[in-house]
Residue frames as qw, qx, qy, qz and C-alpha x, y, z in Angstrom:
[[0.563, 0.274, -0.714, -0.315, 65.53, 64.80, -4.12],
 [0.130, 0.028, -0.940, 0.315, 65.61, 62.51, -1.05],
 [0.386, 0.198, 0.490, -0.757, 62.35, 63.99, 0.00],
 [0.651, 0.342, -0.275, -0.619, 60.89, 63.30, -3.42],
 [0.442, 0.247, -0.859, -0.077, 62.47, 59.92, -3.52],
 [0.101, 0.045, 0.839, -0.532, 61.14, 59.25, -0.09],
 [0.540, 0.300, 0.216, -0.756, 57.81, 60.47, -1.32],
 [0.623, 0.351, -0.540, -0.444, 58.10, 58.36, -4.39],
 [0.269, 0.134, -0.937, 0.178, 59.24, 55.40, -2.29],
 [0.310, 0.149, 0.652, -0.675, 56.27, 56.01, 0.06],
 [0.650, 0.334, -0.081, -0.678, 53.89, 56.05, -2.91],
 [0.522, 0.298, -0.775, -0.196, 55.49, 52.94, -4.21],
 [0.032, 0.047, -0.909, 0.414, 55.07, 51.30, -0.78],
 [0.498, 0.249, 0.390, -0.734, 51.42, 52.44, -0.64],
 [0.637, 0.378, -0.405, -0.536, 50.93, 51.09, -4.16],
 [0.373, 0.226, -0.899, 0.036, 52.50, 47.82, -3.23],
 [0.177, 0.062, 0.783, -0.593, 50.36, 47.65, -0.11],
 [0.607, 0.316, 0.102, -0.722, 47.19, 48.37, -2.09],
 [0.606, 0.342, -0.625, -0.354, 48.13, 45.81, -4.70],
 [0.195, 0.147, -0.935, 0.258, 48.96, 43.26, -2.02],
 [0.355, 0.157, 0.592, -0.706, 45.80, 44.00, -0.15],
 [0.652, 0.344, -0.150, -0.658, 43.85, 43.74, -3.37],
 [0.515, 0.285, -0.791, -0.165, 45.43, 40.46, -4.23],
 [0.009, -0.037, 0.884, -0.466, 44.79, 39.15, -0.76],
 [0.500, 0.246, 0.381, -0.738, 41.20, 40.19, -0.90],
 [0.655, 0.359, -0.424, -0.512, 40.81, 38.70, -4.34],
 [0.353, 0.229, -0.905, 0.066, 42.41, 35.49, -3.19],
 [0.189, 0.079, 0.787, -0.582, 40.22, 35.31, -0.11],
 [0.608, 0.319, 0.069, -0.724, 37.19, 35.99, -2.31],
 [0.589, 0.353, -0.651, -0.324, 38.29, 33.28, -4.67],
 [0.154, 0.114, -0.930, 0.313, 38.91, 30.91, -1.75],
 [0.389, 0.167, 0.550, -0.720, 35.51, 31.74, -0.27],
 [0.665, 0.356, -0.221, -0.618, 33.91, 31.22, -3.63],
 [0.469, 0.301, -0.826, -0.085, 35.77, 27.96, -4.09],
 [0.052, -0.031, 0.870, -0.489, 34.77, 26.84, -0.61],
 [0.554, 0.253, 0.308, -0.731, 31.15, 27.76, -1.22],
 [0.649, 0.378, -0.474, -0.459, 31.26, 25.97, -4.53],
 [0.286, 0.243, -0.914, 0.153, 32.90, 22.99, -2.85],
 [0.252, 0.057, 0.731, -0.632, 30.35, 22.97, -0.13],
 [0.653, 0.315, 0.018, -0.688, 27.52, 23.23, -2.61],
 [0.599, 0.338, -0.675, -0.268, 28.94, 20.34, -4.54],
 [0.087, 0.135, -0.911, 0.379, 29.37, 18.38, -1.35],
 [0.450, 0.187, 0.503, -0.714, 25.79, 19.10, -0.43],
 [0.679, 0.368, -0.290, -0.566, 24.60, 18.16, -3.92],
 [0.451, 0.272, -0.849, -0.040, 26.56, 14.98, -3.73],
 [0.115, -0.010, 0.840, -0.531, 25.17, 14.20, -0.34],
 [0.607, 0.275, 0.218, -0.713, 21.62, 14.87, -1.61],
 [0.651, 0.371, -0.538, -0.386, 22.29, 12.67, -4.62],
 [0.238, 0.193, -0.930, 0.201, 23.64, 9.91, -2.39],
 [0.342, 0.103, 0.657, -0.664, 20.68, 10.26, -0.07],
 [0.673, 0.358, -0.068, -0.644, 18.31, 10.11, -3.06],
 [0.530, 0.348, -0.752, -0.179, 20.23, 7.07, -4.36],
 [0.015, 0.110, -0.903, 0.416, 19.79, 5.40, -1.01],
 [0.544, 0.206, 0.408, -0.704, 16.01, 5.76, -1.20],
 [0.120, 0.017, 0.934, 0.336, 14.55, 2.74, -2.92],
 [0.512, 0.082, -0.143, -0.843, 11.41, 3.17, -5.00],
 [0.219, 0.093, 0.961, -0.142, 8.75, 0.57, -4.28],
 [0.403, -0.067, -0.457, -0.790, 5.78, -0.10, -6.54],
 [0.295, 0.083, 0.788, -0.534, 2.69, -0.99, -4.59],
 [0.219, -0.189, -0.765, -0.575, -0.05, -2.91, -6.40],
 [0.238, 0.283, 0.673, -0.641, -3.67, -2.22, -5.47],
 [0.164, 0.479, 0.781, 0.365, -7.12, -1.93, -7.00],
 [0.118, -0.049, -0.004, -0.992, -9.82, 0.66, -7.52],
 [0.518, -0.263, -0.585, -0.567, -13.02, -1.39, -7.09],
 [0.512, -0.332, -0.732, 0.303, -13.09, -2.02, -3.34],
 [0.219, -0.816, -0.168, -0.508, -15.22, 0.68, -1.61],
 [0.514, -0.822, 0.147, -0.197, -13.51, 2.28, 1.38],
 [0.866, -0.316, 0.274, 0.274, -10.48, 0.05, 0.97],
 [0.332, -0.288, 0.478, 0.761, -8.93, 0.97, -2.37],
 [0.330, 0.705, 0.621, 0.092, -11.05, 3.10, -4.67],
 [0.251, 0.235, 0.174, 0.923, -11.19, 6.33, -6.63],
 [0.032, 0.549, 0.549, -0.629, -13.10, 9.09, -4.89],
 [0.391, 0.809, 0.421, -0.123, -15.34, 11.69, -6.61],
 [0.109, 0.906, -0.274, -0.304, -12.22, 13.62, -7.67],
 [0.849, 0.448, -0.280, 0.030, -10.55, 10.56, -9.15],
 [0.017, -0.690, 0.648, -0.322, -8.08, 10.30, -6.26],
 [0.731, -0.022, -0.681, 0.045, -6.94, 6.84, -5.11],
 [0.265, -0.473, 0.492, -0.681, -7.78, 6.46, -1.41],
 [0.852, -0.256, -0.338, -0.308, -9.27, 4.09, 1.18],
 [0.765, -0.609, 0.202, -0.050, -8.13, 2.09, 4.22],
 [0.897, -0.015, 0.196, 0.395, -5.36, 0.10, 2.54],
 [0.484, 0.666, 0.074, 0.563, -4.16, 3.10, 0.50],
 [0.189, -0.878, 0.157, -0.411, -3.96, 5.50, 3.43],
 [0.846, -0.488, 0.200, 0.084, -2.27, 2.83, 5.56],
 [0.814, 0.224, 0.148, 0.514, 0.43, 2.33, 2.93],
 [0.212, 0.807, -0.041, 0.549, 0.95, 6.13, 2.80],
 [0.541, -0.789, 0.192, -0.220, 1.36, 6.17, 6.61],
 [0.915, -0.198, 0.199, 0.289, 3.86, 3.30, 6.43],
 [0.636, 0.556, 0.077, 0.529, 5.75, 5.18, 3.71],
 [0.105, -0.902, 0.120, -0.401, 6.11, 8.22, 5.97],
 [0.695, -0.642, 0.311, -0.093, 7.81, 6.05, 8.57],
 [0.874, -0.026, 0.339, 0.347, 10.27, 4.36, 6.26],
 [0.062, 0.880, -0.214, -0.419, 12.76, 7.04, 5.06],
 [0.316, -0.370, 0.764, 0.423, 14.77, 4.40, 3.08],
 [0.297, 0.334, 0.842, 0.303, 11.83, 3.73, 0.76],
 [0.281, 0.268, -0.063, -0.919, 9.55, 5.70, -1.51],
 [0.403, 0.312, 0.856, -0.087, 6.18, 4.07, -2.30],
 [0.309, 0.251, -0.344, -0.850, 4.33, 4.55, -5.57],
 [0.635, 0.220, 0.631, -0.387, 0.97, 3.02, -6.33],
 [0.207, 0.176, -0.719, -0.640, 0.04, 1.07, -9.42],
 [0.649, 0.133, 0.431, -0.612, -3.60, 0.15, -9.84],
 [0.192, 0.177, -0.891, -0.373, -4.56, -3.18, -11.42],
 [0.780, -0.201, -0.318, -0.501, -7.49, -5.54, -11.71],
 [0.667, -0.514, 0.463, -0.277, -7.59, -7.72, -8.63],
 [0.978, 0.129, 0.164, 0.000, -7.01, -10.88, -10.75],
 [0.682, 0.602, -0.198, 0.365, -3.68, -9.47, -12.04],
 [0.311, -0.874, 0.299, -0.224, -2.14, -8.41, -8.71],
 [0.768, -0.436, 0.457, 0.101, -0.37, -11.61, -7.77],
 [0.815, 0.411, 0.240, 0.331, 0.73, -12.28, -11.34],
 [0.246, 0.899, -0.104, 0.347, 2.22, -8.77, -11.42],
 [0.537, -0.745, 0.388, -0.075, 4.03, -9.52, -8.20],
 [0.899, -0.048, 0.387, 0.201, 5.50, -12.71, -9.68],
 [0.673, 0.555, 0.212, 0.442, 6.68, -10.90, -12.78],
 [0.492, -0.311, -0.119, 0.804, 8.26, -8.09, -10.74],
 [0.085, 0.607, 0.359, 0.704, 5.97, -5.41, -12.16],
 [0.426, -0.772, 0.036, -0.470, 5.09, -4.50, -8.57],
 [0.253, 0.423, -0.739, 0.458, 6.95, -5.05, -5.25],
 [0.026, 0.157, 0.885, -0.438, 4.02, -5.82, -2.93],
 [0.247, -0.452, -0.670, -0.534, 0.26, -6.09, -2.89],
 [0.093, 0.111, 0.538, -0.831, -2.09, -3.98, -0.74],
 [0.494, -0.111, -0.440, -0.742, -5.65, -5.24, -1.21],
 [0.706, -0.287, 0.342, -0.550, -7.02, -6.80, 1.99],
 [0.676, 0.293, -0.664, -0.129, -5.16, -10.06, 1.25],
 [0.750, -0.440, 0.395, -0.296, -5.36, -13.12, 3.51],
 [0.007, -0.434, 0.891, 0.136, -3.24, -16.28, 3.55],
 [0.936, 0.033, 0.131, -0.324, -4.36, -19.66, 2.38],
 [0.793, -0.272, 0.480, 0.260, -2.19, -22.76, 1.74],
 [0.692, 0.542, 0.298, 0.373, -1.84, -22.10, -2.00],
 [0.129, 0.947, -0.067, 0.285, -0.82, -18.45, -1.46],
 [0.577, -0.738, 0.348, 0.016, 1.47, -19.29, 1.44],
 [0.861, -0.033, 0.393, 0.320, 3.37, -21.75, -0.78],
 [0.589, 0.569, 0.284, 0.499, 3.97, -19.16, -3.47],
 [0.089, 0.796, 0.018, 0.598, 4.19, -15.78, -1.73],
 [0.400, -0.061, -0.555, 0.726, 5.61, -14.10, 1.31],
 [0.303, -0.806, -0.390, -0.327, 3.23, -12.49, 3.73],
 [0.078, 0.544, -0.440, 0.710, 4.42, -9.91, 6.26],
 [0.350, -0.160, -0.854, 0.350, 4.07, -11.09, 9.90],
 [0.050, 0.270, 0.470, -0.839, 2.20, -8.13, 11.39],
 [0.085, 0.570, 0.764, 0.290, -1.49, -8.30, 10.36],
 [0.015, 0.029, -0.078, 0.996, -3.24, -4.96, 9.92],
 [0.618, -0.075, 0.010, -0.782, -6.85, -6.23, 10.07],
 [0.141, -0.013, 0.982, -0.122, -8.86, -9.33, 10.92],
 [0.552, 0.062, -0.188, -0.810, -11.99, -10.52, 9.28],
 [0.461, 0.093, 0.854, -0.224, -14.69, -13.24, 9.39],
 [0.225, 0.102, -0.655, -0.715, -16.11, -14.60, 6.13],
 [0.435, 0.289, 0.723, -0.452, -19.85, -15.29, 5.91],
 [0.255, 0.432, 0.759, 0.415, -22.54, -15.91, 3.30],
 [0.132, 0.369, 0.100, -0.914, -24.14, -12.72, 1.87],
 [0.129, 0.431, 0.834, 0.319, -27.63, -12.90, 0.28],
 [0.228, -0.484, -0.251, -0.807, -30.61, -10.59, -0.36],
 [0.255, -0.254, 0.552, -0.752, -32.25, -9.71, 2.98],
 [0.777, -0.029, 0.120, -0.618, -35.40, -11.72, 2.33],
 [0.851, 0.232, -0.461, -0.093, -33.44, -14.90, 1.56],
 [0.025, -0.635, 0.662, -0.397, -31.31, -15.01, 4.74],
 [0.746, -0.281, 0.427, -0.425, -33.17, -17.77, 6.58],
 [0.950, 0.282, -0.066, -0.120, -32.28, -20.37, 3.91],
 [0.672, 0.521, -0.403, 0.338, -28.51, -20.28, 4.43],
 [0.668, -0.731, 0.140, -0.007, -26.28, -21.31, 7.30],
 [0.521, -0.527, 0.567, 0.360, -23.16, -22.92, 5.77],
 [0.125, 0.443, -0.658, -0.597, -21.60, -23.99, 2.47],
 [0.197, 0.185, 0.960, 0.078, -23.80, -27.11, 2.27],
 [0.297, 0.671, 0.524, -0.432, -26.78, -24.75, 1.85],
 [0.204, 0.701, -0.288, -0.619, -25.19, -23.38, -1.28],
 [0.371, -0.047, 0.874, 0.311, -25.30, -26.64, -3.18],
 [0.310, 0.565, 0.714, 0.273, -26.95, -26.15, -6.56],
 [0.000, -0.937, -0.225, 0.268, -26.85, -22.37, -6.04],
 [0.553, 0.624, 0.013, 0.552, -25.04, -19.74, -8.13],
 [0.542, -0.738, -0.100, 0.389, -22.44, -18.06, -5.92],
 [0.397, 0.874, -0.052, 0.276, -20.69, -14.93, -7.06],
 [0.679, -0.608, 0.121, 0.393, -17.01, -14.42, -6.29],
 [0.238, 0.902, -0.315, -0.176, -13.91, -12.71, -7.57],
 [0.918, 0.266, -0.227, 0.185, -11.30, -14.90, -9.35],
 [0.575, 0.320, -0.484, 0.577, -8.14, -15.56, -7.27],
 [0.351, -0.615, 0.236, -0.666, -9.82, -14.19, -4.11],
 [0.098, -0.224, 0.876, -0.415, -9.75, -15.97, -0.77],
 [0.646, 0.185, 0.402, -0.621, -13.48, -16.53, -1.09],
 [0.748, 0.433, -0.357, -0.355, -13.02, -18.13, -4.51],
 [0.276, 0.388, -0.863, 0.171, -10.43, -20.45, -3.04],
 [0.387, -0.058, 0.718, -0.576, -12.83, -21.44, -0.26],
 [0.758, 0.341, 0.120, -0.542, -15.55, -22.26, -2.80],
 [0.618, 0.515, -0.565, -0.183, -13.18, -24.09, -5.13],
 [0.036, 0.324, -0.895, 0.306, -11.83, -26.18, -2.28],
 [0.600, 0.107, 0.562, -0.559, -15.37, -27.13, -1.20],
 [0.765, 0.440, -0.122, -0.454, -16.24, -28.13, -4.75],
 [0.329, 0.490, -0.806, -0.047, -13.21, -30.42, -5.12],
 [0.017, -0.066, 0.951, -0.303, -14.64, -32.69, -2.41],
 [0.417, 0.386, 0.613, -0.549, -18.31, -32.22, -3.27],
 [0.456, 0.335, 0.741, 0.362, -18.47, -32.86, -7.01],
 [0.094, 0.134, 0.266, 0.950, -18.68, -29.23, -8.01],
 [0.074, -0.600, -0.787, 0.125, -21.94, -28.87, -6.08],
 [0.009, -0.780, -0.220, 0.586, -21.77, -25.06, -6.01],
 [0.563, 0.646, 0.349, 0.380, -22.11, -23.18, -9.21],
 [0.409, -0.559, -0.015, 0.721, -19.33, -20.59, -9.00],
 [0.398, 0.827, 0.296, 0.264, -19.84, -17.38, -11.00],
 [0.572, -0.234, -0.034, 0.786, -16.78, -15.17, -11.35],
 [0.117, 0.949, 0.291, 0.022, -17.03, -11.42, -11.38],
 [0.480, 0.594, -0.153, 0.627, -14.73, -8.42, -11.96],
 [0.489, -0.255, -0.530, 0.644, -15.15, -7.47, -8.33],
 [0.071, -0.341, -0.068, -0.935, -17.07, -4.22, -8.79],
 [0.104, 0.148, 0.735, -0.654, -19.30, -3.56, -5.81],
 [0.516, 0.283, 0.048, -0.807, -22.30, -2.29, -7.77],
 [0.544, 0.216, -0.712, -0.387, -22.12, -5.42, -9.93],
 [0.186, -0.012, -0.932, 0.312, -22.30, -7.68, -6.87],
 [0.287, 0.268, 0.526, -0.755, -25.34, -5.92, -5.41],
 [0.538, 0.334, -0.253, -0.732, -27.06, -5.85, -8.80],
 [0.466, 0.155, -0.842, -0.222, -26.54, -9.55, -9.51],
 [0.104, -0.111, -0.894, 0.422, -27.80, -10.54, -6.13],
 [0.321, 0.351, 0.408, -0.779, -30.88, -8.34, -5.96],
 [0.535, 0.353, -0.353, -0.682, -31.87, -9.19, -9.54],
 [0.886, -0.044, 0.375, -0.269, -31.66, -12.91, -8.90],
 [0.656, 0.609, -0.438, -0.080, -28.94, -13.61, -11.44],
 [0.444, 0.243, -0.784, 0.359, -26.97, -15.20, -8.60],
 [0.655, -0.565, -0.485, -0.132, -28.13, -16.56, -5.26],
 [0.632, -0.750, -0.027, 0.191, -25.32, -15.59, -2.92],
 [0.485, 0.678, -0.397, 0.384, -21.76, -14.38, -2.48],
 [0.759, -0.414, -0.316, 0.390, -19.16, -14.71, 0.27],
 [0.203, 0.771, -0.108, 0.594, -17.61, -11.73, 2.04],
 [0.382, 0.031, -0.585, 0.715, -15.81, -10.46, 5.08],
 [0.199, -0.664, -0.662, 0.287, -17.96, -9.15, 7.89],
 [0.126, -0.604, -0.099, 0.781, -16.91, -5.56, 7.41],
 [0.157, -0.051, 0.576, 0.801, -17.48, -5.50, 3.68],
 [0.106, 0.579, 0.802, 0.107, -21.26, -5.60, 3.60],
 [0.015, -0.874, -0.297, 0.384, -21.90, -2.01, 4.59],
 [0.198, -0.541, 0.392, 0.717, -19.16, -0.92, 2.18],
 [0.085, 0.032, 0.791, 0.605, -20.50, -2.63, -0.93],
 [0.198, -0.552, -0.748, -0.312, -24.19, -2.25, 0.03],
 [0.057, 0.033, -0.340, 0.938, -24.78, 1.18, 1.64],
 [0.518, -0.178, -0.192, -0.814, -28.51, 0.88, 0.97],
 [0.343, -0.189, 0.815, -0.428, -28.68, -2.31, 3.03],
 [0.761, 0.190, -0.259, -0.564, -30.32, -4.51, 0.48],
 [0.720, 0.194, -0.664, 0.057, -28.24, -7.53, 1.50],
 [0.684, -0.630, 0.239, -0.279, -27.58, -9.49, 4.72],
 [0.282, 0.480, -0.813, 0.172, -24.67, -11.40, 6.12],
 [0.835, -0.260, 0.038, -0.483, -25.99, -14.71, 7.39],
 [0.958, 0.028, -0.285, -0.005, -25.18, -18.11, 8.85],
 [0.822, -0.456, 0.046, 0.338, -21.99, -19.44, 10.39],
 [0.024, -0.849, 0.447, 0.281, -18.54, -17.91, 10.17],
 [0.927, 0.372, -0.043, 0.001, -17.00, -19.87, 7.29],
 [0.760, 0.208, -0.163, 0.594, -13.47, -18.67, 7.79],
 [0.293, -0.939, 0.002, 0.183, -11.44, -16.21, 9.91],
 [0.776, 0.288, 0.050, 0.558, -8.27, -14.63, 8.66],
 [0.323, -0.678, 0.020, 0.660, -5.68, -11.99, 9.27],
 [0.527, 0.833, 0.140, 0.093, -5.16, -9.36, 6.60],
 [0.593, -0.516, 0.307, 0.536, -1.61, -8.82, 5.45],
 [0.369, 0.782, -0.324, -0.383, 0.48, -7.46, 2.61],
 [0.945, 0.118, 0.279, 0.121, 1.95, -9.88, 0.05],
 [0.014, -0.816, 0.492, 0.303, 5.57, -9.85, -1.17],
 [0.750, 0.417, -0.502, -0.104, 7.76, -12.05, -3.42],
 [0.896, -0.402, 0.190, -0.013, 8.93, -15.24, -1.74],
 [0.852, -0.095, 0.222, 0.465, 12.60, -16.27, -1.65],
 [0.379, 0.734, 0.081, 0.557, 13.62, -12.71, -2.49],
 [0.535, -0.209, -0.387, 0.722, 16.11, -11.04, -0.10],
 [0.008, -0.147, -0.026, -0.989, 14.90, -7.56, -1.01],
 [0.534, -0.433, -0.473, -0.552, 11.27, -8.65, -0.55],
 [0.679, -0.409, -0.549, 0.265, 12.09, -10.06, 2.90],
 [0.346, -0.079, -0.226, 0.907, 13.91, -6.84, 3.88],
 [0.230, -0.277, -0.214, -0.908, 10.96, -4.77, 2.76],
 [0.636, -0.457, -0.557, -0.278, 8.47, -7.00, 4.55],
 [0.597, -0.326, -0.488, 0.547, 10.47, -6.70, 7.76],
 [0.122, 0.039, -0.087, 0.988, 10.60, -2.89, 7.45],
 [0.429, -0.372, -0.384, -0.728, 6.81, -2.76, 6.83],
 [0.653, -0.423, -0.624, 0.081, 6.30, -4.93, 9.91],
 [0.407, -0.193, -0.366, 0.814, 8.31, -2.47, 12.03],
 [0.111, -0.148, -0.115, -0.976, 6.20, 0.42, 10.76],
 [0.558, -0.403, -0.552, -0.470, 2.93, -1.38, 11.38],
 [0.573, -0.354, -0.601, 0.430, 3.94, -2.09, 14.99],
 [0.177, -0.100, -0.200, 0.958, 4.48, 1.63, 15.49],
 [0.309, -0.206, -0.341, -0.864, 1.19, 2.52, 13.81],
 [0.600, -0.421, -0.669, -0.122, -0.62, 0.04, 16.01],
 [0.506, -0.280, -0.522, 0.627, 1.07, 1.21, 19.17],
 [0.077, -0.119, -0.140, 0.980, 0.26, 4.89, 18.70],
 [0.350, 0.487, 0.629, -0.495, -3.37, 4.21, 17.78],
 [0.241, 0.446, -0.367, -0.780, -3.14, 5.36, 14.18],
 [0.125, -0.002, -0.929, -0.349, -4.14, 1.95, 12.74],
 [0.038, 0.480, 0.826, -0.293, -7.35, 1.74, 14.81],
 [0.163, 0.613, 0.153, -0.758, -8.25, 5.28, 13.82],
 [0.195, 0.305, -0.630, -0.687, -7.78, 4.51, 10.12],
 [0.075, -0.210, -0.969, -0.109, -10.03, 1.42, 10.48],
 [0.089, 0.596, 0.614, -0.510, -12.78, 3.41, 12.17],
 [0.141, 0.550, -0.154, -0.809, -12.46, 6.22, 9.62],
 [0.305, 0.314, -0.657, -0.614, -12.71, 3.98, 6.56],
 [0.322, -0.081, -0.930, -0.158, -14.37, 0.73, 7.66],
 [0.524, -0.539, -0.259, -0.606, -16.75, 2.08, 10.31],
 [0.814, -0.570, 0.069, -0.091, -15.29, 0.03, 13.20],
 [0.111, -0.715, 0.690, 0.006, -11.91, -1.05, 14.53],
 [0.979, 0.143, -0.041, -0.137, -11.23, -4.30, 12.67],
 [0.353, 0.698, -0.585, 0.215, -7.54, -4.32, 13.61],
 [0.330, -0.362, 0.772, -0.405, -8.03, -6.60, 16.62],
 [0.296, -0.040, -0.932, -0.204, -8.99, -10.25, 16.57]]
């Protein structure tokens, strides 16, 4: 009986050991599962927080400026300004940039009404713009504005005085339009300003057909809008300007964003990326004065 009891007791002990071991294993499994679940939740929370920390920025640009901001043969938005913004985006982990294409004349209005957060469209400062908008400090290109006319008409034009009585094509709200409008204010509207939608083929067509006499443009734009070389850039330099991005003025978030963009542009300049982008898209390095 003792032997049996011992045997029974031994079996009972084994059973208890198995049960205890099983419970321990189950508990460890549950704990491991709980820990894994907890870690996953922590990681998810961290990812969610990281995503929440990334601020989406809407960048306004156009589609009618060859090699600067345009749609390629596949309908993809690209060009110097577009690819530069993408490069800046890569270097600012706290922001995520998204493009919104608009007519040029609507870009600044959309900035004012907070439909976009900054403008990327080869913008330059002038007194009117500087009073209303914030420009980042670090220029990413520099241009010289001149008179553009059909090649066989070049000898007749040297400065704005030579445009008196002439029809001059320009894009509404552009820096060139402001230059012409300012001239007209002190010269009894001597220049006949004709506003266009900014399409490159329309500019070339109107000039070569004689519907207008001239336009104004930056030195690098001629080869971009007129690849067949029907036009010529002539006369004196009418204006020189840095090219910058435009943000909302008196807006703390806008100032913070502009400062971040400036930091990224400095890096892009220093490592040579900016110059390479200019040569790739504009044909030369226009990033230096």
